[in-house]
N, C-alpha and C positions, 0 to 999 in steps of 0.2 A: 620493577626491578628491585631486588633485595640487596642490601649491603652485607658486608662481612666484617666481623671484628675478631681479632686473634690475640690471645694472651699466651706468652711463654713464661714458665716459672721454673726456678731452680730450687731444688730441695737441699736439705742439710748436707747430704753426701755429694752434692754437685751435679746430680742428675737433673736433666731438663725435661719438662713435659709441656706440650703445646696443645691448646684447644681453640677451635674456631667456631664462632657462633654466627648463624644467619641473623641479620638485623634489619630493622627498618632502614630506609635510605632517604637521603635528602631530596628535595624537589628537583626536578630536571633543570630548572633555571638557576639553581644554587642559592636561592634567596634565604633558605633556612639552613644552609650548610654549617654555619658557626653554631647554631643551636643544636644541630644534629651531633656535631663533634662534642660539644659540651655535654650532651646527654650521654654519649658513649663514655666519656671520661668519668661521669658520675657512676655509670654502670661498672666501669673498671674499678673505681675506688670501692664500690660496694662489694664487688667480688673479692678484692684484695683484703677487705676487712675480715673476711671469713677464711682466708687462705694463710697458711703459715710459710709459704714459699716466698722467694724474692722474685719480683718481676724482672725479666731480662729483656723482653720485647713485647710491645703491644702495637697493633696496627689496625687501621681502618682505611677506607677508600683511598685517600691521598695523604694520609698523615702517618709517618713511620717514626716511632720513638724507640731509641735504644737506651736501656738503663741497666748496665751490667754491674751490679754492686756485690757480686760474689754469691756464696752459698747462703741458704736460709740460716737463721740463728738457732732454731730449735731442732734437736735431734728427732722429734716426732714429725717434722715436716719432711715427708718422703714422697718422691714422684710416683712410686707404685701404688700409693693409697689414693683412691678415687672417691670424690664426693659426687655421686650420681645425681643429676637433676632430673627428677621425674616431673614431666609437665604434659599438659594437654593442649591441643589445638582447640581454641574456643569456638570455632565454626563447625568443625567436623566431630569434635569431642574425642578424637583419636588420641591415645596416650602414648608418649614417647619417653625413652630413657637413654637417648643416644648422645646426650651432652653431659659434661661434667665440669667440676671445678678442680683445676690442677692443684696439687699440693695443699689439701685442706689443712687448716690449723686446728689440730686436735688438742693442743696443749693449753691454749689460752681461750678466753671467751666463755661466756655462759650459754652459748647458743647450741651446744650439743647435748642430747638427752637420749636415754635408752627407751626404745619401744619394743618390747619383746627381745628378740635377738639382734635387732637393728639399732645402730647409732644414727639418730636423725637430727636434723637441724630444727631447733625450737623457734618458730616464727613469732613467738611472743617476745623474744629478745629483740631490742631495737636494731642491733647490728644485722641480725639475720633477717628481720622484717624488711630493712632497707635493701638488702641483697635480693630478696624475693621481688620487691616492688620494682627495682631497677631492671631485673631480668625480664619481667613481664612487660615493662615499658619499651624495651629495646630488642628483644629476641623474638624472632618469628619461627613458626613451625616449618617443617619441610615443605608444606603446601603454601607458605607465604602468609599465613594467618596469624593473628595475635595469639599469645600463649597465656596459660595460667599454671603457675608452679603448684604441684600437688605435694611434693616432698623432696627433700635433699637428704640422701643417706650415704653412709660410708660403705665402700666395698674395697676390700684389700685383696 
């Protein structure tokens, strides 16, 4: 059984965007539940580090957190801008681009670079590297297998 982790973000204009990730799940007996939640919170913090939006809601199996602190502070933080996460299933090698980072932070951080016509996340940056590592540690493919992030790029 796979878990789910959901982030809702508010942009500068007050628009909200939500994304839900399939994740690993805690053991059936719950012995690793606290470690699982702690891992998802680390994943959340890594994703927030590369997002310019404000977190409004995050949720996982039985933990629901509401943090409505208003709109994002940067005008460049817009809900219509997507940071597409291109990843592959490490078992089947099938590539997916069905998940994204809501309200990516394009104004701050050194983790965005140009590759041809695409704006992509530079994984040599420590903040971007942590986001990639945490995604791979917690997000499963649609088939329930481990994932490997190939790139994260901006699509407006």
